[in-house]
N, C-alpha and C positions, 0 to 999 in steps of 0.2 A: 534349480533351487534358488529361493530368495536369499540375498545376502541379509545379514542381520540388520535390523533397523537401528538408526541413530537414536540413542537415548538422550532426551532433552535434559541439559544440566538444570540445577535449581537457579533459575534467574527470576528476578522480580523488577518490574517497572514501577516507579514511584512518582506520583503527582500529588503534591501536597499531602493530605492524610490518606489519599487512596493508594492501594496496591493492586497490582495485576501480576499474579503468578504465572510464569510461562513453564510450568512443569508438565503442561499438556498443550496441544496446539490450540491457539485462539483464532476466532473468526471475526473479520472485520466486514461490516455491511457498507457497500458504497452508496452514498447519497449525494448525488450531484444536483445542486440547485442552480442549474445553468440552462440556458436555452440552446447551447451548442454541444452538449455532452455526446461523445461519439456513440454511446450506446442507448442512453436514456432519453436523448433528444430534449424536449422540454416537459417531460412528464411530471417532474417534481419541481418545476420552476416557481410555482405559486407556493406560498408558505403552507397553506392548509393541506395541499397535495403532499408536500415534503413531510409534513408532520404525520400524516396517515402512513406514509411509507416507513418513517422511522418507527412507528408503533408496530408495525408489521414485522420489520426486521428484529425488533426486541423480542416480539412474540415467538418468532421463528428460531430464536437461539443465538442472536449475534452477541458477542462479548464487547463489541466496540463498533461505533459508527465513525465513518470517515466522511466529513462534510466538506464539499467543494463549491466554491463560488465563482470559479474561473477555470475553464477547460484548458488544458495544455497539450491536447492532441493536435495532429495535423489539421489544417484549415481552420483552427480556432483563432480567435482575435483577442487582443489585450482588453482587459476590463479595467476601468478606472477604479482606484481604490475605494471611493465612496460607494460605488455600485457593488463591489465585492462585499464590503462591509454590510450593505443593506440586504444582501443574500444570505449571509451566514449568521450574523449576530442575532436577529430575531428568532432563527431556527434553533440555535444553541439555547437561547433563553426559554424557548417554548419546551424543548425536550427537557431541559433541566427542571421544569416545574413538575414533570411527571416521572422522571427516571434519574438514577445516578449512574447510568451505564457510561463507560468510558467513551469519550468524544475526541477525535482529533480533527483538525482542520487542514485541508489541503491547500497550503498557501506557501508562496516564496517570499511574501512581503513582511517585513518586520512589524509594521504597524497593524497590519490585519491579524498577524499572530498575537501581538500584545492584547488588542481589544478582544479577541476570541478568548484568550486565557482569562481575562477579567470577566467575561460573560459566562464562564463555566467550563470551557474546553480543558481537556487534561493533557493534549499532546499536539505536536505539530507534524505534519507530513510534508516534507519539502522535496519536490521532484528535481530541484536544482542543486541539492546538497550544499546549500549556502553559497552557491555561485550567483544566484539571481540578486540576492541582497545580503551582503555580508554582515549587515547589522542584525540580521535575523539571529545569528549565533550568540550575540549579546543578549537578546531577549530570552533565548532558551537558557543561557546561563544565569540570567537574573532570576527567572521563575523556577529553575531547577526542574524542568519537566522533561519527559521523553521526546525524542525527535527521531523521525524516519528520515534517513538520508538515502536517496535514490541515485543510481547510476543513469546518466543519459549521455548519448553521444554529443548532444548539443550543450553549448555553454549558456544558452538563454533558457528562459521558462517555457519556450514553445518548441516542441519537437517538429521535425519535418519528415517528409516521405523519402528523403534522400538514402541511398544505399551507403553503408559504411562496411569496409572490409577490415578483418583482423587476422593477424598471424595466428593468434591465440586469444580468443575472446576473454577466457577467464584470467589470463595474465593481464590484459587490459583493466578488467574489473577490479583485480587485486591492487594494482598500481593506483587506480583511481581512489579506491577506498583508503589506502594507506595515506595518500596526500590529504584526503578530506578529513580523516580522523586526526590527523596532525593539526590541521587547521582548526577543527572544532575544539580540541583540547587546548590549543593556544589561546582561544577566546573564553575559556573557563567552562566549556561544556563538559560535563561528566561522562567518561567513556561508558559507564554502566548504564546511562540513560539513552543510549544510541541503539537504533535498530537499523539494519542494513537491507536495502531493497535492490536487487540487481537490475530492476527494470525489465520490461518485455516489449516485444513487438518494435514499433518504430523508435522506441526510446534507445534500443540497441542498434537496430539497422532495419532498413526496408527489406533486407534478405532474412527470410524466416529461419534459415538454418542456424543462424547464431543464437536465436532464443532457444531453439531445441538444444543446442549444445550447452547453453547454461543450465537448462533443466537437467541433462545427463550428468553434469559435473558439479552441481550446486553445492555438494558437500564439501568441496575444496574451499568454500568461503568460511567454513568453520575455524580456519586459522585465526580468524580476528576474535573468536571467543565472544561473539555478540549474537543476539537473536537475528534471524533471517525472516524477512517478510517477502511473500511472493504474490503478485497481483496478475495473473495471467487472464483473469476473467474477460472473456469476449475479445481479446486483443488480436490484432491484425495477423500475427504470425500463425494463428489457428485457421485462418480462413481457407487455406489451400491444402488441408490435409486429405480431403476427399477429391479423388482423381476426377477431372472432367467438369468440376464446377466450383464456384467460390461460395463458401458458407456465409450466410448472413449472421447478424449479431447473436440471435436466439439460438441459432444452430451450433454455435461455438461452445455451448455450455457442456456438452459431453466431452469434447476434445480437452476443454479447460479442466474438467474434472480428472481426466487421465493424467495430464501433466502435473496437476496439483497432488494427485496421490503419489506419484513418483517423488515429488519434491518433499512431501511430508515424510515419506519413508526415510529420506536422507537427512532429516532433521530440521526442516523449515518450522519455525515457531508460530508463524502468524500467516493466515490466508486472507486475502482481500477479494470478496466476492460480490456479484450483483444479486444473485439469487441465493439468499441467506439459508433458506430451508435446504437447498441442494448442498450447500457448503457444509452445513451441520451434519447431514447424513454421511457425507464424504468422510469428514474427520472421524465420526464415530465408527465408520467402517474400518478405517485405517487403525484406529486405536484397538478395535477388537481383533484385527489381524495380529497386531503386535503383541497382545497380551493373552490371546486365545481365550476371550471371555465369552464367546458365543455359546448359548445354552440350547 
Protein backbone atom coordinates (compact mmCIF):
# COMPACT_ATOMS: atom_id res chain seq x y z
CA UNK A 1 0.00 0.00 0.00
CA UNK A 2 1.11 3.55 -0.74
CA UNK A 3 1.58 5.93 2.12
CA UNK A 4 -0.57 9.02 1.94
CA UNK A 5 0.99 11.73 -0.26
CA UNK A 6 2.26 14.90 1.34
CA UNK A 7 -0.18 17.73 0.66
CA UNK A 8 1.61 20.89 -0.38
CA UNK A 9 0.77 23.83 1.90
CA UNK A 10 -0.32 27.16 0.44
CA UNK A 11 3.02 28.80 -0.34
CA UNK A 12 3.64 31.64 -2.78
CA UNK A 13 6.88 33.02 -4.17
CA UNK A 14 6.83 36.73 -4.95
CA UNK A 15 9.04 38.70 -7.33
CA UNK A 16 7.98 42.28 -7.84
CA UNK A 17 4.36 42.17 -8.95
CA UNK A 18 4.60 38.51 -10.01
CA UNK A 19 3.46 35.60 -7.88
CA UNK A 20 4.01 31.88 -8.27
CA UNK A 21 1.68 29.68 -6.24
CA UNK A 22 3.18 26.41 -5.08
CA UNK A 23 -0.12 24.72 -4.26
CA UNK A 24 0.82 22.23 -6.98
CA UNK A 25 4.22 21.00 -8.18
CA UNK A 26 6.02 23.36 -10.52
CA UNK A 27 8.43 22.50 -13.32
CA UNK A 28 11.71 24.24 -14.11
CA UNK A 29 13.30 23.84 -17.53
CA UNK A 30 17.12 23.78 -17.51
CA UNK A 31 18.66 26.12 -20.07
CA UNK A 32 22.45 26.07 -19.93
CA UNK A 33 24.08 28.62 -22.21
CA UNK A 34 27.56 27.22 -21.64
CA UNK A 35 30.06 25.28 -23.76
CA UNK A 36 30.77 22.77 -20.95
CA UNK A 37 27.35 21.81 -19.59
CA UNK A 38 27.58 18.21 -18.36
CA UNK A 39 24.42 17.19 -20.25
CA UNK A 40 23.75 19.69 -23.04
CA UNK A 41 27.38 20.31 -24.04
CA UNK A 42 27.28 23.38 -26.31
CA UNK A 43 23.84 22.77 -27.86
CA UNK A 44 22.42 26.05 -26.58
CA UNK A 45 25.59 28.12 -26.34
CA UNK A 46 24.55 30.43 -29.19
CA UNK A 47 21.82 32.93 -28.37
CA UNK A 48 19.54 31.90 -31.25
CA UNK A 49 19.74 28.22 -30.29
CA UNK A 50 19.09 29.00 -26.64
CA UNK A 51 16.07 31.13 -27.53
CA UNK A 52 14.63 28.33 -29.68
CA UNK A 53 15.04 25.94 -26.75
CA UNK A 54 13.42 28.43 -24.39
CA UNK A 55 10.38 28.65 -26.68
CA UNK A 56 10.15 24.87 -26.82
CA UNK A 57 10.31 24.55 -23.04
CA UNK A 58 7.56 27.14 -22.66
CA UNK A 59 5.40 25.33 -25.23
CA UNK A 60 6.07 22.01 -23.47
CA UNK A 61 4.68 23.35 -20.21
CA UNK A 62 7.54 24.77 -18.15
CA UNK A 63 6.50 27.04 -15.30
CA UNK A 64 9.98 28.45 -14.90
CA UNK A 65 13.26 28.61 -16.84
CA UNK A 66 16.62 28.36 -15.08
CA UNK A 67 19.38 30.00 -17.14
CA UNK A 68 23.00 29.16 -16.49
CA UNK A 69 26.04 30.92 -17.88
CA UNK A 70 28.67 29.01 -15.92
CA UNK A 71 28.82 25.28 -15.30
CA UNK A 72 29.50 24.14 -11.73
CA UNK A 73 29.93 20.45 -12.45
CA UNK A 74 33.11 18.38 -12.23
CA UNK A 75 35.75 19.30 -14.82
CA UNK A 76 34.14 22.69 -15.47
CA UNK A 77 36.19 25.87 -15.35
CA UNK A 78 35.72 29.34 -13.89
CA UNK A 79 34.08 31.86 -16.18
CA UNK A 80 35.03 35.55 -15.97
CA UNK A 81 32.12 37.72 -14.94
CA UNK A 82 31.97 39.61 -18.23
CA UNK A 83 31.64 36.35 -20.19
CA UNK A 84 28.95 35.04 -17.87
CA UNK A 85 27.02 38.28 -18.30
CA UNK A 86 27.37 38.04 -22.10
CA UNK A 87 25.82 34.59 -21.96
CA UNK A 88 22.83 35.28 -19.73
CA UNK A 89 21.75 38.93 -20.08
CA UNK A 90 20.89 38.91 -23.83
CA UNK A 91 19.03 35.63 -23.34
CA UNK A 92 16.97 37.01 -20.47
CA UNK A 93 16.16 40.12 -22.49
CA UNK A 94 15.20 38.09 -25.56
CA UNK A 95 12.87 35.80 -23.60
CA UNK A 96 11.33 38.78 -21.84
CA UNK A 97 10.32 40.27 -25.18
CA UNK A 98 8.16 37.18 -25.80
CA UNK A 99 7.10 35.80 -22.43
CA UNK A 100 6.53 36.66 -18.77
CA UNK A 101 7.48 33.13 -17.66
CA UNK A 102 9.41 32.95 -14.40
CA UNK A 103 13.17 33.09 -14.98
CA UNK A 104 15.92 32.32 -12.52
CA UNK A 105 19.64 32.65 -13.13
CA UNK A 106 21.99 29.96 -11.89
CA UNK A 107 24.81 32.06 -10.49
CA UNK A 108 26.73 32.59 -7.27
CA UNK A 109 28.07 36.03 -8.23
CA UNK A 110 26.37 39.07 -6.70
CA UNK A 111 26.92 41.35 -9.70
CA UNK A 112 25.68 38.77 -12.20
CA UNK A 113 22.58 38.36 -10.04
CA UNK A 114 22.01 42.11 -9.83
CA UNK A 115 22.29 42.67 -13.58
CA UNK A 116 20.16 39.61 -14.29
CA UNK A 117 17.37 40.89 -12.05
CA UNK A 118 17.59 44.31 -13.73
CA UNK A 119 17.31 42.56 -17.12
CA UNK A 120 14.08 40.84 -16.11
CA UNK A 121 14.95 37.72 -14.12
CA UNK A 122 12.67 36.86 -11.21
CA UNK A 123 14.87 34.73 -8.94
CA UNK A 124 18.39 33.48 -8.31
CA UNK A 125 19.58 29.88 -8.00
CA UNK A 126 22.78 29.71 -5.96
CA UNK A 127 24.53 26.32 -5.84
CA UNK A 128 26.84 27.66 -3.11
CA UNK A 129 24.06 28.84 -0.80
CA UNK A 130 25.78 32.23 -0.35
CA UNK A 131 29.19 30.68 0.34
CA UNK A 132 30.66 31.64 -3.04
CA UNK A 133 29.90 35.36 -2.70
CA UNK A 134 28.42 36.57 0.58
CA UNK A 135 27.41 39.84 -1.13
CA UNK A 136 24.77 37.90 -3.06
CA UNK A 137 22.61 37.75 0.05
CA UNK A 138 22.51 41.54 0.12
CA UNK A 139 21.36 41.62 -3.51
CA UNK A 140 18.55 39.17 -2.75
CA UNK A 141 17.52 41.22 0.28
CA UNK A 142 17.57 44.49 -1.67
CA UNK A 143 15.49 43.15 -4.57
CA UNK A 144 13.29 40.98 -2.32
CA UNK A 145 13.23 38.10 -4.80
CA UNK A 146 13.17 34.34 -4.29
CA UNK A 147 16.43 32.45 -3.99
CA UNK A 148 17.26 28.75 -4.19
CA UNK A 149 19.89 27.62 -1.69
CA UNK A 150 21.51 24.31 -2.58
CA UNK A 151 23.52 21.91 -0.48
CA UNK A 152 26.98 21.02 -1.75
CA UNK A 153 29.83 19.19 -0.08
CA UNK A 154 32.19 21.81 -1.53
CA UNK A 155 32.63 25.32 -0.20
CA UNK A 156 33.52 26.65 -3.66
CA UNK A 157 31.23 27.10 -6.69
CA UNK A 158 32.84 24.10 -8.37
CA UNK A 159 32.04 20.56 -7.28
CA UNK A 160 34.46 17.66 -7.58
CA UNK A 161 34.39 13.92 -8.14
CA UNK A 162 35.69 13.25 -4.66
CA UNK A 163 33.81 10.85 -2.40
CA UNK A 164 32.33 12.21 0.79
CA UNK A 165 31.15 9.88 3.54
CA UNK A 166 28.39 10.69 6.00
CA UNK A 167 27.28 9.13 9.26
CA UNK A 168 23.81 10.40 8.39
CA UNK A 169 23.48 12.41 5.19
CA UNK A 170 20.11 13.92 6.16
CA UNK A 171 21.50 15.12 9.49
CA UNK A 172 24.32 16.82 7.56
CA UNK A 173 21.86 18.49 5.19
CA UNK A 174 19.70 19.70 8.06
CA UNK A 175 22.67 21.21 9.90
CA UNK A 176 23.83 22.87 6.69
CA UNK A 177 20.43 24.42 5.97
CA UNK A 178 19.99 25.62 9.56
CA UNK A 179 23.29 27.49 9.37
CA UNK A 180 22.63 28.88 5.88
CA UNK A 181 19.13 30.04 6.78
CA UNK A 182 20.50 31.82 9.82
CA UNK A 183 23.09 33.54 7.65
CA UNK A 184 20.51 34.51 5.01
CA UNK A 185 18.11 35.99 7.51
CA UNK A 186 20.95 37.91 9.19
CA UNK A 187 21.51 39.64 5.84
CA UNK A 188 17.87 40.57 5.44
CA UNK A 189 16.74 37.74 3.16
CA UNK A 190 13.11 36.86 3.90
CA UNK A 191 12.70 33.22 4.89
CA UNK A 192 9.43 32.95 2.96
CA UNK A 193 11.39 33.71 -0.25
CA UNK A 194 13.84 30.82 0.18
CA UNK A 195 13.66 27.47 -1.61
CA UNK A 196 15.85 24.56 -0.46
CA UNK A 197 17.63 22.20 -2.85
CA UNK A 198 19.34 19.14 -1.29
CA UNK A 199 21.71 18.78 -4.25
CA UNK A 200 22.25 15.51 -6.07
CA UNK A 201 25.08 13.46 -7.51
CA UNK A 202 28.56 14.88 -7.09
CA UNK A 203 27.20 17.83 -5.12
CA UNK A 204 26.54 15.35 -2.30
CA UNK A 205 29.22 12.72 -2.96
CA UNK A 206 30.88 10.65 -5.63
CA UNK A 207 29.12 7.74 -3.92
CA UNK A 208 25.62 7.33 -5.35
CA UNK A 209 24.07 5.74 -2.26
CA UNK A 210 23.87 9.08 -0.47
CA UNK A 211 21.78 10.68 -3.21
CA UNK A 212 19.38 7.74 -3.10
CA UNK A 213 19.21 8.05 0.68
CA UNK A 214 18.20 11.70 0.30
CA UNK A 215 15.43 10.70 -2.12
CA UNK A 216 14.11 8.06 0.28
CA UNK A 217 14.07 10.47 3.23
CA UNK A 218 13.51 13.83 1.58
CA UNK A 219 10.29 14.41 3.55
CA UNK A 220 12.47 15.02 6.64
CA UNK A 221 13.41 18.40 5.14
CA UNK A 222 9.85 19.61 5.66
CA UNK A 223 10.93 20.59 9.16
CA UNK A 224 12.08 23.89 7.64
CA UNK A 225 8.57 24.63 6.33
CA UNK A 226 10.02 25.83 3.03
CA UNK A 227 9.50 24.70 -0.58
CA UNK A 228 11.81 21.91 -1.70
CA UNK A 229 13.38 21.82 -5.15
CA UNK A 230 14.86 18.66 -6.63
CA UNK A 231 17.13 18.50 -9.67
CA UNK A 232 18.06 14.84 -10.30
CA UNK A 233 17.81 15.18 -14.07
CA UNK A 234 20.64 13.20 -15.73
CA UNK A 235 22.84 13.43 -12.65
CA UNK A 236 25.77 11.08 -12.06
CA UNK A 237 24.17 9.05 -9.28
CA UNK A 238 21.70 7.62 -11.81
CA UNK A 239 24.41 6.27 -14.11
CA UNK A 240 24.90 2.97 -12.28
CA UNK A 241 21.33 1.78 -11.73
CA UNK A 242 21.58 -0.76 -14.57
CA UNK A 243 23.88 -3.64 -13.69
CA UNK A 244 26.79 -4.22 -16.03
CA UNK A 245 26.92 -0.85 -17.76
CA UNK A 246 27.02 2.89 -17.19
CA UNK A 247 24.03 4.86 -18.46
CA UNK A 248 24.76 7.82 -20.71
CA UNK A 249 23.05 11.16 -20.12
CA UNK A 250 19.89 10.55 -22.16
CA UNK A 251 19.49 7.03 -20.73
CA UNK A 252 19.18 8.54 -17.25
CA UNK A 253 15.81 10.15 -18.02
CA UNK A 254 13.74 7.15 -16.89
CA UNK A 255 15.67 6.64 -13.62
CA UNK A 256 15.38 10.39 -13.08
CA UNK A 257 11.62 10.19 -13.55
CA UNK A 258 11.38 7.39 -10.99
CA UNK A 259 13.26 9.21 -8.23
CA UNK A 260 11.41 12.43 -9.07
CA UNK A 261 8.07 10.65 -8.67
CA UNK A 262 9.06 9.37 -5.24
CA UNK A 263 10.17 12.88 -4.25
CA UNK A 264 6.94 14.47 -5.51
CA UNK A 265 4.91 11.99 -3.49
CA UNK A 266 6.82 13.13 -0.42
CA UNK A 267 6.06 16.79 -1.03
CA UNK A 268 8.76 18.26 -3.26
CA UNK A 269 7.31 21.48 -4.71
CA UNK A 270 9.59 22.09 -7.69
CA UNK A 271 11.31 19.79 -10.19
CA UNK A 272 14.24 20.92 -12.32
CA UNK A 273 14.30 18.97 -15.61
CA UNK A 274 16.16 18.90 -18.92
CA UNK A 275 13.27 17.34 -20.88
CA UNK A 276 10.32 19.54 -19.98
CA UNK A 277 7.69 17.50 -21.82
CA UNK A 278 8.67 14.41 -19.82
CA UNK A 279 8.64 16.40 -16.58
CA UNK A 280 5.18 17.79 -17.28
CA UNK A 281 3.75 14.31 -17.93
CA UNK A 282 5.42 13.04 -14.77
CA UNK A 283 3.87 15.76 -12.62
CA UNK A 284 0.44 15.30 -14.19
CA UNK A 285 0.61 11.55 -13.53
CA UNK A 286 1.54 12.00 -9.89
CA UNK A 287 -1.20 14.59 -9.42
CA UNK A 288 -3.72 12.21 -10.97
CA UNK A 289 -2.61 9.48 -8.56
CA UNK A 290 -2.95 11.83 -5.61
CA UNK A 291 -6.44 12.98 -6.47
CA UNK A 292 -7.87 9.98 -8.32
CA UNK A 293 -8.77 12.21 -11.27
CA UNK A 294 -8.22 9.73 -14.10
CA UNK A 295 -11.41 9.24 -16.16
